VOVODO-640411 format. One record per residue (C-alpha): residue number from 1; x, y negated, z. Coordinates in steps of 0.001 Angstrom, whole numbers, plus 500000, padded with zeros to 6 digits. Layout:
{NUM; {X; Y; Z}}
...
% end
This chain:
{1; {284852; 419119; 710902}}
{2; {288309; 417613; 711325}}
{3; {289628; 421101; 712020}}
{4; {288025; 422352; 708820}}
{5; {289778; 419598; 706866}}
{6; {293173; 420144; 708477}}
{7; {293030; 423924; 708128}}
{8; {291917; 423593; 704508}}
{9; {294852; 421455; 703470}}
{10; {297313; 423615; 705400}}
{11; {296001; 426627; 703491}}
{12; {296434; 424758; 700232}}
{13; {300042; 423994; 701036}}
{14; {300697; 427564; 702132}}
{15; {299372; 428790; 698799}}
{16; {301849; 426603; 696966}}
{17; {299084; 424588; 695295}}
{18; {300231; 421066; 694628}}
{19; {297647; 418297; 694650}}
{20; {297163; 416663; 691268}}
{21; {298165; 413060; 690699}}
{22; {297324; 410312; 691121}}
{23; {295379; 410735; 694373}}
{24; {293254; 413286; 696264}}
{25; {290183; 411120; 695537}}
{26; {290454; 412210; 691903}}
{27; {289620; 415773; 692963}}
{28; {285974; 416729; 693244}}
{29; {285403; 419246; 696040}}
{30; {282543; 421696; 695573}}
{31; {280968; 424590; 697445}}
{32; {279249; 426948; 695040}}
{33; {276701; 429709; 695594}}
{34; {279395; 432287; 696308}}
{35; {283083; 432946; 695898}}
{36; {284227; 433411; 692298}}
{37; {285536; 436967; 692397}}
{38; {285124; 438280; 688843}}
{39; {286904; 435997; 686365}}
{40; {286169; 437992; 683202}}
{41; {283139; 436160; 681754}}
{42; {282115; 439094; 679537}}
{43; {282431; 441822; 682132}}
{44; {279571; 440980; 684490}}
{45; {276318; 439052; 684435}}
{46; {276822; 437334; 687800}}
{47; {275738; 433694; 687775}}
{48; {278873; 432568; 689610}}
{49; {281026; 434118; 686874}}
{50; {278979; 432297; 684247}}
{51; {279584; 429010; 686096}}
{52; {283324; 429714; 686042}}
{53; {283062; 430600; 682363}}
{54; {281563; 427259; 681379}}
{55; {284409; 425436; 683103}}
{56; {287289; 427433; 681601}}
{57; {285921; 428793; 678312}}
{58; {283761; 427442; 675507}}
{59; {281018; 428663; 673171}}
{60; {280291; 428285; 669468}}
{61; {276885; 426702; 670063}}
{62; {275149; 425385; 673165}}
{63; {271669; 424205; 674200}}
{64; {270998; 420543; 674917}}
{65; {268532; 419342; 677568}}
{66; {265620; 420061; 675207}}
{67; {267014; 423535; 674471}}
{68; {267878; 422711; 670906}}
{69; {270996; 424693; 669976}}
{70; {273788; 422441; 668742}}
{71; {277306; 423157; 667452}}
{72; {279975; 423203; 670167}}
{73; {283166; 424927; 668989}}
{74; {281557; 425283; 665572}}
{75; {281573; 422412; 663121}}
{76; {278541; 423946; 661445}}
{77; {277274; 426808; 659306}}
{78; {275571; 427669; 656037}}
{79; {273016; 430399; 655323}}
{80; {272406; 432212; 652062}}
{81; {268920; 431931; 650477}}
{82; {268036; 435485; 651557}}
{83; {268988; 434706; 655182}}
{84; {271536; 437506; 655347}}
{85; {274904; 435779; 654986}}
{86; {275937; 433227; 657601}}
{87; {279215; 431354; 657146}}
{88; {280613; 429408; 660106}}
{89; {283378; 426798; 660273}}
{90; {285253; 425888; 663455}}
{91; {285753; 422234; 664317}}
{92; {289165; 420571; 664439}}
{93; {291199; 420232; 667614}}
{94; {290424; 423579; 669258}}
{95; {293259; 425153; 671242}}
{96; {293617; 427637; 674065}}
{97; {295202; 426778; 677385}}
{98; {298434; 428528; 676343}}
{99; {298748; 426072; 673441}}
{100; {297767; 428461; 670655}}
{101; {295098; 427305; 668182}}
{102; {291623; 428836; 668257}}
{103; {291118; 430830; 665070}}
{104; {288305; 432733; 663426}}
{105; {290020; 436006; 664410}}
{106; {289712; 434982; 668070}}
{107; {286011; 434321; 667569}}
{108; {285316; 437631; 665841}}
{109; {287172; 439645; 668502}}
{110; {285432; 437759; 671330}}
{111; {281956; 438262; 669888}}
{112; {282592; 441953; 669347}}
{113; {283760; 442430; 672930}}
{114; {280914; 440359; 674376}}
{115; {278325; 442321; 672410}}
{116; {279319; 445512; 674234}}
{117; {278372; 443898; 677558}}
{118; {275320; 441774; 676714}}
{119; {271928; 443094; 675596}}
{120; {271369; 440095; 673329}}
{121; {274770; 440538; 671690}}
{122; {274191; 444218; 671199}}
{123; {270888; 443475; 669521}}
{124; {272589; 441113; 667038}}
{125; {275299; 443670; 666289}}
{126; {272666; 446327; 665625}}
{127; {271503; 444332; 662600}}
{128; {275010; 443262; 661538}}
{129; {276587; 444727; 658436}}
{130; {279890; 442903; 658813}}
{131; {281556; 440221; 660937}}
{132; {284940; 439073; 659707}}
{133; {287328; 436138; 659533}}
{134; {287664; 434516; 656100}}
{135; {290488; 432160; 657000}}
{136; {291829; 430473; 660130}}
{137; {288752; 428292; 660584}}
{138; {286008; 430284; 658858}}
{139; {284193; 433509; 659715}}
{140; {281248; 435243; 658099}}
{141; {278358; 437225; 659531}}
{142; {276470; 439454; 657086}}
{143; {273205; 440943; 658302}}
{144; {271451; 444127; 657214}}
{145; {268104; 442348; 657466}}
{146; {266861; 438845; 658381}}
{147; {267236; 438029; 662063}}
{148; {265494; 435008; 663569}}
{149; {267794; 434356; 666523}}
{150; {271340; 434132; 665147}}
{151; {272174; 430645; 666450}}
{152; {270245; 431177; 669688}}
{153; {272298; 434327; 670265}}
{154; {275670; 432686; 669568}}
{155; {274702; 429794; 671831}}
{156; {272859; 431703; 674521}}
{157; {273487; 430770; 678125}}
{158; {272197; 434148; 679278}}
{159; {274831; 435961; 681280}}
{160; {277165; 437519; 680174}}
{161; {277667; 434538; 677851}}
{162; {279494; 434647; 674472}}
{163; {282598; 432767; 675570}}
{164; {285560; 432719; 673185}}
{165; {289011; 433956; 674264}}
{166; {292268; 434765; 672416}}
{167; {292083; 437808; 670153}}
{168; {294861; 439626; 672001}}
{169; {292846; 439352; 675242}}
{170; {289494; 440059; 673591}}
{171; {290892; 443385; 672384}}
{172; {290527; 444584; 675976}}
{173; {287623; 447067; 676018}}
{174; {284456; 445661; 677525}}
{175; {284578; 448418; 680134}}
{176; {287825; 446963; 681499}}
{177; {288329; 443569; 683105}}
{178; {290717; 441177; 681443}}
{179; {293734; 440280; 683572}}
{180; {294830; 437109; 681788}}
{181; {292393; 434203; 682072}}
{182; {292935; 431905; 679101}}
{183; {290109; 429902; 677602}}
{184; {289797; 426732; 675575}}
{185; {287383; 424886; 677845}}
{186; {287653; 421548; 679656}}
{187; {289235; 423006; 682818}}
{188; {292322; 425216; 683175}}
{189; {292617; 428179; 685518}}
{190; {295963; 429211; 686996}}
{191; {296607; 432003; 689481}}
{192; {299027; 429676; 691232}}
{193; {296044; 427430; 692037}}
{194; {293831; 430241; 693315}}
{195; {293778; 431454; 696899}}
{196; {291096; 434187; 697118}}
{197; {288846; 433796; 700105}}
{198; {289784; 430131; 700475}}
{199; {289742; 428019; 697306}}
{200; {290304; 427719; 693588}}
{201; {291638; 424616; 691864}}
{202; {290599; 424129; 688230}}
{203; {292639; 421349; 686654}}
{204; {291497; 419058; 683878}}
{205; {292584; 420339; 680466}}
{206; {294539; 417353; 679144}}
{207; {294622; 418919; 675673}}
{208; {290883; 419424; 675392}}
{209; {289297; 417561; 672483}}
{210; {285620; 416904; 673295}}
{211; {282950; 416475; 670680}}
{212; {282074; 412893; 669776}}
{213; {278461; 413126; 670947}}
{214; {277458; 412217; 674526}}
{215; {277213; 415101; 676963}}
{216; {273719; 416614; 676970}}
{217; {273366; 419619; 679288}}
{218; {275682; 422285; 677768}}
{219; {275984; 420496; 674419}}
{220; {277860; 417367; 673382}}
{221; {281200; 416004; 674484}}
{222; {282652; 417592; 677632}}
{223; {284716; 414668; 678950}}
{224; {286346; 415475; 682276}}
{225; {286602; 412374; 684452}}
{226; {288306; 413978; 687466}}
{227; {291801; 415365; 687883}}
{228; {290686; 418714; 689266}}
{229; {287710; 420659; 690540}}
{230; {288503; 421948; 694038}}
{231; {286156; 424901; 694679}}
{232; {286099; 425908; 698334}}
{233; {284864; 429170; 699766}}
{234; {282487; 428380; 702647}}
{235; {280140; 431358; 703119}}
{236; {278056; 429739; 705874}}
{237; {275506; 427285; 704508}}
{238; {275353; 425302; 707727}}
{239; {279109; 424769; 707734}}
{240; {279058; 423692; 704084}}
{241; {276177; 421296; 704770}}
{242; {278046; 419738; 707684}}
{243; {281121; 419297; 705469}}
{244; {278968; 417593; 702828}}
{245; {277504; 415204; 705384}}
{246; {280979; 414437; 706737}}
{247; {282266; 413627; 703272}}
{248; {284714; 416526; 703140}}
{249; {282721; 418212; 700365}}
{250; {281357; 416303; 697369}}
{251; {278918; 418864; 695977}}
{252; {276922; 421795; 697382}}
{253; {275212; 424019; 694850}}
{254; {272492; 425446; 697092}}
{255; {271251; 423053; 699755}}
{256; {269637; 425051; 702608}}
{257; {265857; 424797; 702431}}
{258; {265528; 423769; 706081}}
{259; {268005; 420891; 705655}}
{260; {266385; 419334; 702594}}
{261; {264356; 416779; 704598}}
{262; {267506; 415732; 706468}}
{263; {269485; 415377; 703236}}
{264; {266700; 413355; 701646}}
{265; {266845; 410838; 704510}}
{266; {270618; 410477; 704250}}
{267; {271481; 407570; 701934}}
{268; {274973; 408994; 701418}}
{269; {273604; 412188; 699874}}
{270; {271659; 412738; 696659}}
{271; {269365; 415767; 696415}}
{272; {269172; 417103; 692873}}
{273; {265817; 418782; 692355}}
{274; {265137; 421034; 689382}}
{275; {262045; 421695; 687327}}
{276; {260996; 423941; 684439}}
{277; {263813; 426058; 683004}}
{278; {266172; 425102; 685842}}
{279; {263902; 426627; 688480}}
{280; {264011; 430207; 689736}}
{281; {261273; 432803; 689437}}
{282; {261079; 435665; 691900}}
{283; {259908; 439205; 691196}}
{284; {259441; 442402; 693105}}
{285; {261183; 445041; 691030}}
{286; {259637; 448486; 691281}}
{287; {261129; 451962; 690939}}
{288; {259045; 453719; 688303}}
{289; {260877; 457010; 688867}}
{290; {260094; 457419; 692578}}
{291; {256673; 458852; 693503}}
{292; {254124; 457480; 694145}}
{293; {255302; 454442; 692151}}
{294; {255513; 456638; 689068}}
{295; {251737; 456085; 688996}}
{296; {250902; 452764; 687270}}
{297; {247604; 452512; 689151}}
{298; {249447; 452441; 692484}}
{299; {252030; 449950; 691213}}
{300; {249234; 447715; 689939}}
{301; {247796; 447394; 693446}}
{302; {250668; 445026; 694234}}
{303; {249433; 442632; 691554}}
{304; {246208; 442227; 693550}}
{305; {248154; 441937; 696800}}
{306; {250994; 439438; 696362}}
{307; {250022; 435861; 697201}}
{308; {252608; 433583; 695603}}
{309; {251442; 430623; 697669}}
{310; {252123; 432534; 700882}}
{311; {255637; 433421; 699723}}
{312; {256439; 429814; 698828}}
{313; {255075; 428676; 702190}}
{314; {257310; 431264; 703829}}
{315; {260291; 429450; 702352}}
{316; {259060; 426202; 703886}}
{317; {258815; 424658; 700414}}
{318; {256118; 422202; 699399}}
{319; {254819; 421465; 695925}}
{320; {257841; 419278; 695149}}
{321; {260108; 422316; 695091}}
{322; {257784; 425259; 694434}}
{323; {254717; 426371; 692525}}
{324; {252718; 429467; 691768}}
{325; {253110; 430829; 688250}}
{326; {251158; 433686; 686639}}
{327; {253162; 433658; 683378}}
{328; {255746; 436442; 683341}}
{329; {258060; 434532; 680995}}
{330; {257880; 431464; 683275}}
{331; {255595; 428466; 683392}}
{332; {256617; 425557; 681213}}
{333; {258750; 427735; 678931}}
{334; {258263; 428336; 675197}}
{335; {256848; 431826; 675778}}
{336; {254316; 430963; 678486}}
{337; {251125; 432999; 678081}}
{338; {247939; 433796; 680001}}
{339; {247596; 437335; 678575}}
{340; {246737; 439763; 681373}}
{341; {247094; 437199; 684156}}
{342; {243546; 437763; 685432}}
{343; {244890; 440555; 687662}}
{344; {246910; 437960; 689581}}
{345; {243942; 435718; 690303}}
{346; {242666; 435458; 693885}}
{347; {245026; 437987; 695540}}
{348; {243858; 439324; 698875}}
{349; {244428; 442095; 701378}}
{350; {240840; 443253; 700886}}
{351; {241099; 443451; 697091}}
{352; {244356; 445396; 697336}}
{353; {242932; 447744; 699965}}
{354; {239950; 448507; 697746}}
{355; {242170; 449075; 694717}}
{356; {244501; 451351; 696699}}
{357; {241615; 453546; 697885}}
{358; {240694; 454158; 694242}}
{359; {244155; 455633; 693493}}
{360; {245823; 458961; 694319}}
{361; {247945; 457377; 697046}}
{362; {248309; 459821; 699965}}
{363; {250137; 457776; 702617}}
{364; {253584; 458492; 701145}}
{365; {256307; 456267; 702677}}
{366; {257148; 453243; 700525}}
{367; {260766; 452171; 700988}}
{368; {261349; 448430; 700605}}
{369; {264957; 447251; 700422}}
{370; {265370; 443941; 702271}}
{371; {268529; 441990; 701360}}
{372; {269525; 440302; 704619}}
{373; {272120; 437985; 703046}}
{374; {269874; 436371; 700397}}
{375; {267297; 434053; 701968}}
{376; {264715; 434124; 699177}}
{377; {264950; 437890; 698651}}
{378; {264747; 438531; 702398}}
{379; {261757; 436298; 703104}}
{380; {259773; 437437; 700064}}
{381; {260264; 441142; 700816}}
{382; {259376; 440705; 704498}}
{383; {256112; 439060; 703445}}
{384; {255459; 441893; 700991}}
{385; {256044; 444498; 703706}}
{386; {253509; 442841; 706003}}
{387; {250826; 442571; 703332}}
{388; {251385; 446136; 702116}}
{389; {250935; 447505; 705623}}
{390; {247715; 445523; 706055}}
{391; {246441; 446850; 702729}}
{392; {247019; 450482; 703771}}
{393; {250508; 451352; 702539}}
{394; {252909; 453305; 704750}}
{395; {255896; 450946; 704570}}
{396; {259506; 451639; 705530}}
{397; {261347; 448302; 705293}}
{398; {265099; 448973; 705283}}
{399; {267394; 446005; 705863}}
{400; {270663; 446028; 703932}}
{401; {273074; 443599; 702316}}
{402; {272811; 442668; 698643}}
{403; {275888; 444615; 697556}}
{404; {274541; 447809; 699126}}
{405; {271121; 447190; 697610}}
{406; {272658; 446958; 694143}}
{407; {274400; 450281; 694698}}
{408; {271247; 451964; 695993}}
{409; {269077; 450813; 693101}}
{410; {271171; 452880; 690672}}
{411; {269596; 456000; 692216}}
{412; {266214; 457279; 691084}}
{413; {265150; 458147; 694619}}
{414; {265354; 456571; 698073}}
{415; {263732; 453225; 697259}}
{416; {260548; 451801; 695775}}
{417; {260798; 448005; 695619}}
{418; {262870; 444941; 696444}}
{419; {262644; 441198; 695915}}
{420; {265029; 439243; 693720}}
{421; {265006; 435984; 691778}}
{422; {266649; 434651; 688625}}
{423; {266834; 431399; 686694}}
{424; {264003; 430576; 684328}}
{425; {266520; 429868; 681558}}
{426; {267289; 433588; 681619}}
{427; {263784; 434899; 682321}}
{428; {261981; 432827; 679691}}
{429; {262733; 435146; 676764}}
{430; {261930; 438872; 676556}}
{431; {265425; 439472; 675171}}
{432; {267214; 437922; 678156}}
{433; {264691; 438679; 680906}}
{434; {266657; 440808; 683359}}
{435; {263520; 442521; 684659}}
{436; {262762; 444029; 681257}}
{437; {265756; 444047; 678951}}
{438; {267027; 447471; 680070}}
{439; {263701; 449126; 679259}}
{440; {264073; 452792; 678198}}
{441; {267796; 452804; 679041}}
{442; {267554; 454906; 682232}}
{443; {268600; 451818; 684165}}
{444; {268104; 451140; 687848}}
{445; {268190; 447455; 686998}}
{446; {264876; 448011; 685198}}
{447; {263559; 450442; 687798}}
{448; {263979; 453338; 685329}}
{449; {260940; 452157; 683387}}
{450; {260362; 453158; 679795}}
{451; {257651; 451754; 677553}}
{452; {258454; 452501; 673889}}
{453; {255940; 449947; 672668}}
{454; {257778; 447270; 674616}}
{455; {261031; 448190; 672855}}
{456; {259257; 447858; 669488}}
{457; {258026; 444429; 670525}}
{458; {261538; 443368; 671524}}
{459; {262648; 444125; 667978}}
{460; {259677; 442252; 666549}}
{461; {260422; 439260; 668765}}
{462; {264016; 439113; 667503}}
{463; {262866; 439236; 663886}}
{464; {259988; 436775; 664247}}
{465; {260275; 433843; 661835}}
{466; {259380; 431037; 664247}}
{467; {258696; 430061; 667862}}
{468; {254917; 430475; 667613}}
{469; {255248; 434032; 666325}}
{470; {257655; 434799; 669175}}
{471; {255222; 433343; 671720}}
{472; {252433; 435635; 670511}}
{473; {254689; 438692; 670751}}
{474; {255818; 437649; 674239}}
{475; {252155; 437567; 675218}}
{476; {251697; 441158; 674088}}
{477; {254746; 442204; 676124}}
{478; {253297; 440388; 679135}}
{479; {250084; 442373; 678644}}
{480; {252079; 445592; 679059}}
{481; {253854; 444229; 682138}}
{482; {250631; 443459; 683966}}
{483; {248615; 446315; 682505}}
{484; {251181; 448880; 683667}}
{485; {252253; 447206; 686910}}
{486; {255825; 446915; 685646}}
{487; {256907; 444219; 688133}}
{488; {255246; 441595; 690315}}
{489; {256091; 437851; 690247}}
{490; {256156; 436089; 693601}}
{491; {256557; 432443; 692639}}
{492; {258602; 429771; 690926}}
{493; {260849; 427511; 692988}}
{494; {263797; 425169; 692853}}
{495; {267071; 425703; 694685}}
{496; {268178; 422048; 694884}}
{497; {271797; 420963; 694826}}
{498; {273113; 418138; 697016}}
{499; {276059; 415832; 696441}}
{500; {277659; 412673; 697740}}
{501; {275833; 409593; 696431}}
{502; {279152; 408108; 695319}}
{503; {279352; 410595; 692444}}
{504; {278087; 409210; 689157}}
{505; {276657; 410838; 686031}}
{506; {276125; 414345; 687380}}
{507; {274517; 416463; 684660}}
{508; {271146; 417729; 685974}}
{509; {271635; 421464; 685651}}
{510; {271016; 424516; 687815}}
{511; {274333; 425762; 686429}}
{512; {276894; 423471; 688105}}
{513; {278661; 421408; 685429}}
{514; {281580; 419133; 686278}}
{515; {282386; 417348; 683051}}
{516; {280967; 413836; 682641}}
{517; {280805; 413276; 686422}}
{518; {282834; 410430; 687913}}
{519; {284180; 410150; 691436}}
{520; {285175; 406551; 692263}}
% end
């Protein structure tokens, strides 16, 4: 590991990146889930880009640990009696990293650009009559009709996230990546501090004015207690784990499943487990356009086949880190429902075999795409392939990397299913659930599915007056999902983080957050 340390600092010097004062100990060194490649936080929905966004940019509102949406860049808002006119005021002290003040024009331009890339933003704009700046600190949103999720939309953490950037940059079309990375968040990005393939140094924004409240998940005061966040690119999990144990890395976002027991025994390392909305839920996404999976009866066989407990056991995870979950919009979330879940009860090879014989399936090859470079996706799909074969399917499991899989899924033919997982914070709402929210949009991301009634229910969910009404509508959507064999859940699990025990006040979040934390 000494060589890793020496080579790392030589690379830093070669890149011309000076180490911030007063001492290297003031830098927190982190290994994240992947290299940060796309820096435009509106352009792509990748989780790693969202993590970068929360460090460098800021949002108008943000959820606290109880998922109450609180003002962040906003000082507050007022709403007209008819619910159509929303007037927002920005708080004092907001400035971008280039020194310019944050204005209402910046906000309006940023929201308009973001809405072209995010389904939730597009939905808000579809009911918007006007969005305009009133003065430097005030902007007004006028709706065509009442909309129940205005604040939740402006504060959503779903990716792409509504981060605010300077108007001149936000004028860049959403179809093009921005080339100048200037936010107003607690950390500052500079190309001079970025060596692609090696590391990125995000320095503390000395001009950032945090809110007065204590930090609470994504809400409250973002007080940076370190000089810089040193993000290293270490693709191999074993190498990153060894660096963490040696004290050369302070934080590792995804601790390898097989090393969790070893980390838990090490008094110098803290394992950060996650529950509820900070867990992941896995699904098998199905191609509704490719025969024979254009037949809902054949798709539905998989609901009788997939044993979530077997998948979780395949990961080597016990009940501390994993659980079965029949609710499509996650267990423990506000939209949890038992509608239609009877089809998931008591899965078995025999039940699936019987159900398959009752369909029109004629031994057509079923192509499963197995992502070799994502552990959870790989293991889950391998288990699915085995159970499908035993139930009577003719399975062709094709191993590929994740990038190739994403390219292949844009085609209507040549594949039938693959495993993938996403955070519960994104999956818990029909409007941000990545399995469903491209319904009827000819999208490979949604497996080319189209259920018009589901689209109607999305609209009803957005207009619902309260959380209970939304929960009932989510249950009806879940009934369509399981009744039509739209997709198949394969379990809910945590992907724990691990960090040096000397760090204090880490915010418990599946999205890595580096304000509030102290490194002695």
